[in-house]
N, C-alpha and C positions, 0 to 999 in steps of 0.2 A: 504493500499499500504505500502510495506517494504521500509524503508530508510536505505540504507546501502552504500551511497556515501559520502566520506569525501573530502573536497577541502581544500588545505592550500595555504596561501599568504606568500612570502617571499620578502618584499618590499625593494629595493634598491634605491638608489638616481636617477637612470635612467631607471632601469627595475623592473618588477615585476615578480618574479618566481612563477609558479604554480604546484601544486602537486594534482593529483587525486588518490585517494586510495578507495579500496573496504574494507569494514568493514567485517571481517571474525572472525571465532571462536578462531583463533590464533593471532588476532591483524589486524592492517592495513596492507593491500596487495597492493603495487603500480600498478596502472593501466597505467598512463601517466605522462610525466613532460611537462611543457611549460614554455614560457616566454613573456611577453609584453615589447616590446623595444620601449622606448621613445626617444632614441638618435637622431633619424632622423624622419622627417615627409615625407609622412604618416607614423603612427605607425604600427608596425608588430606584430602579434601574432604567435609564432611557437609553435607546439605542437609535440612532439615525443611520439609515441604509437606502441607497438609490432615492434620495430625496424625501423619503417617508420617515417619521418617527414613530417609534414603538415604545411603550412602557410597560414595566412588570414591578408590582409590589414585592419588596422582600421582607419576609417576616422571620426575622433571626435577632439575636442579641448582638449588639455592636462589638461587644468584646468577643464574640465568637466569629472571627473574620473567616475562618475556614467554613463554617456554617453558612455565612452570607455568601462566600464564592460558590459553595456547593449548591445552593439555591439558584444562584445567578446563573451558573453553567448548566443546570437543569433546563432552565428556560432558553438559554443560548444555543443549546443543541438542536432546538427547532429552527434556528436561523443559520447555524454552521454545522459542518461535519467536524466536531472538535476532535475527533480520532486523527485528523490530519495535522493536528498542531505539531509544528517543527521546533519551536523555541518560543519562550517568553522573554520579552525585554522590559526592564524596569528603569524608571527614573529614580536616582538616589541623589538627595540634595548635596550631601557634603562628602567629598573624597579626600580632603585634606591634602597632605603633601604626598600621600601613598598612591592614590588614584588619578592620574593625569590623562587617562584614555579609558575607553569601554574595557569592561572585564568579565570573564566567564566567572559565575558565581560558584564558589566552592566552600566548604566548612571554613577554610581560613579567611576568606573574603568576607563571609558572614560575620565572622568574629571581628575583623578589622572594621567593617561598616558599624557594627555595634559599639566598637570603641569610640567612633566619631558621633555617636547619637546625643551626646551632651551638647554638641555644637549647633545642632538643628533640631531641638526637642519638639517642634511642631510636626516636622515631616519625616525625620529618619526612622522612628520606631514604626510609624505606618508603613513604610517600605519594608522594612525587616519583617513585619507580621505578614506582609503580602508574599514576600519571598518564601518564608516558612509555611504558609498555607498552601502555596502552589506546590511546594515540595511534598506535603502530605497528600494533596489531591492527585498530583501528576509525578510520582516519583520517577526519577531518571530523565525527566524533561530537561533539556538544556535551558538554563536562565542565565541572562546577561544582565549587567548594571551599566548604566549611562549616567555620569556624574555632573552635576550642574557646574561644579568648581573648576572641572577641567579645562574648560573654554578659557579661563582666566590665567591659566599657567603660563602664558606667554607675556604676562606683565613683568617689568623690570623689577629686581630685588628692592630697589628703593621705594617703588610705588607700595610693594606689599608690606612694608616695615612700619611698625608704630615705634614712637620714641620712648620705648621702655627699655629697661635693662637687656642686654644681649642675651642672657641666659633664658630669659623668658621668650625672646624671638625665637632662640634655637630649639626651645621646647614646643613650638608650633603656634605661639600666639602671634599671629599675623594676619594681614588682610588676605582673604581668599576670593571673594566674589560669588555671586549666585546668578541663578536664571540662566546659566549657561547653555542649556539645550535650546532655549528660545533665541538667544543671541546667535548660536550656530546657525540656526535657520535663517534668522534676518541677514547675516553676513552672506549667506548663499545668494539670497534674493537681491541683496544691494550689488553684488558682484555682476549682475546681469543689468542693473539700472544705472549705477554709477560707480564703475569699477576704480578700485583704488581710493575711494573717497575716504576723508576723515569725517566721520560721522558719529553722532551721539544717538543711541537708541533708548527710548524711554518705555521700559516694559512696565506697563501700570494696570495692575489688577488688584486683588485683595492684598497680596504681596506686591510690592514696587520696588524696582530699582532702575538705574541707569547705567550704561556702559559706553565708554569712549571706545572706538575701534578705528583702526587704520589698515586698508588691504585686508579687511576681513579679520583682523587679529586683535584681541583685547589689549588696550593700552591701559585702562583705569575703569574703575567702576564705584558706584556709590556704597554698595554694600561691601563690608570687609571680613571681620572675623566671624560675624554670625548674620543670621537673616534679620536682626534687629536694627541694623545699621542703614544710615542713609535717610531717604525721605520718609514722612510719616506714610502709613498704609492704613488699611481698614481699622485694624485694632492693634497695630504694633506702633511704637513710639517713633521709630527712626532714630537719627543721631541723637544723643542726650549727653549733656555734660556729667562725666562721671562724678562730679561732686554732689549731683542729686542722689545717686545711689549711696554714697556715703552719708549723705544727710539722712535719707530714709532709714537707713540700717543702724545708724548711731543715734541722731537726736530723736527720731521717731520710734526706734526699737522694731522696726519691721524685720521678719525673718526673711531667709532667702526665697522661700516659696511665694510668699506674699509679693515681693518684688517682682519675681518671674512672672506671675499672674497678671500684675498691673502692666508690664511692659509688653507682653505678648497678647494679652485679650482684653484689656480695659483701656488702651490709649489710641493713639491715631486719630481718625476721623470720628470713632466712636467717643473717644476720650474728650476730644475738643467740643464736639456738638453736645454731648451728654445724652444722647437718644438713638444715634443711628450710625451704623458703620458703612452703610452702602451709599456710595456717592451718587447713584441714580436718584435716590430718595432725597438726599441732601439738596441736589441741584434743583428740585422742584419745590423746596421749602423756602418760605419766607421768614422763617425764624432767624434771629441775628445769629445765634450760635451755629447754625447750619451754614451760613454765608461765611462766617469765621473759619469754620472747619475746612471748606473748599478753598477760600482764599489762602489759608496756611498750606495746604496740600500744594497748590499751583505754584505759591512763592517759592517753596522749597525745592520743587522739581526745576522752575526756572533758575534758581540759584546754582543748583548742581550741574545743570547744563553749562553755566558760565565756568564753573571750576573745570568740568571735563574738557572744555573748549581750550582752557589753558594747558591741560595735559597733553592735548593733541597738537597744540601750537596752531589752532585755526580750526574751522569747521566748514564743510561743504553741504551736510545733509543731516536733518534732524528726523528721526524715524519714530512714529507712536505705535505701540503694539500691546498686545493682551487685551482682557475684557474692558477696561476703562479706556486704554489708548484706542482701541478700534472702534468703539462704539460711541463715545460721548464727545461729541463736537464742542460743547460747552467748555469742558475741561481743557481740550486742546486749545481753543480760543483764549482761554484765561493766560494760559502758560505762554502763548505766542505774543499776546500783548505785552507780557512782561519781558520779551526778548527782542522788542523793536530795535534796541540799541545795537543789537548784533546784525541788523538788517533783514530780519525775519518778518514776512508779511504773508498772511493766508489769503487764499482766495475764498471768500465767505461761502459762496454756494457750493464749491468743491468741498469744502470742509463739512458743510451741514448734511452733503450726500455721502459722506464717509468715503469720498474718492481716494484713488491710491495716492495721487499727488495732490497735495492740498496748498502748496504755496502758490502766490500770485506770480505773474511773469516779471514783475518788479522787484520780486524778493531776491536778495543776495545769496540766501541759503535755500535750498531745496529742502521741502518737507513733505513727509509721506506718512501714509497709513498702511501697514503690512500686517495682515494677519499671521500670527506665528503659528507654528505647527511643531511642538515638541515631539509628538508622538511619531512622526515620520523620521525624525532624527534618531529617535530610541531604535526603530525598525532597521534604519539603514546602518546603524553601529552594530546592531545585533547580527545583521547578515554578513557584514564585513568581518566581524569577530569570528564567526562561525565558519568563514572562508567559502560561502555560498553564492 
């Protein structure tokens, strides 16, 4: 029996994105995309295939991921011949300095990924649970890991260094950068549109970061040691004066868990607005707290574009991607207005339409909206790794 089906997992903190690909002579060919949504009970599996969307309710305990997947695959077996599965590819957020390229998953690799979980507590444990669940359901099926940090391994040592004692740097406390699979896909797209460009890419979703790239290679990024760094996000703080942490744990006697919960789950757009983490809802609200949250979000994004432009020594293109970047013209306009000093000017109608190029003819910088596709990168890296 021919095995020509590839499954990809892209684990988030509250959802798992699925990708189904056919293995062809020219590489992976997308068959369908899906998502398992854990935000509400009962859980829901949505699958988009051939332009149609299907859904299935998953009745299982969230802690029983193997049970969730078993239920999901029972339904998916009516959509695909799962006996043809050739491999499973996983997105893993943190590879540290160990993993700078895709890797075949072994017991040793699982242990090394687990050791890095403390650096990405929202995402890494979920990826590990998926890997172990798939091992239980499909023992012997090859699994591969694609690392978000790997794309940024091209950054210069100086860019990756914090101004802390060398001994701590040598222990791995340094800047890593994230959302690398998204940036890898955008780099491929940019190579066709503006080859060799100095570009800043804004990956704006529930998690958000920016990357400076030249000739498709990472030069600098807004996220550093952890996924808390950089611009504010839906519920994450972004860059924060470390003195705030000292004050919370010293003067206010907060313990580590309380600080962690605040930084990851109670800050960002939710923290500033006081009632909402979804930028779509905040953009339609007249409440002054909502306006302030959006303005802070956009101000910090624009400020990061300026910093990254310095790292590049100039800028040819600005790219918006991910859920917020691809679908919210108001956010893009707010950011662009703050970058008029760079010569950026949007075409209003193109921006409202979410067109691929949204800069005006008079703009000194080209601006694009490019839909990212992390799953295709995972599938391509899995195929390359397996030598197929």
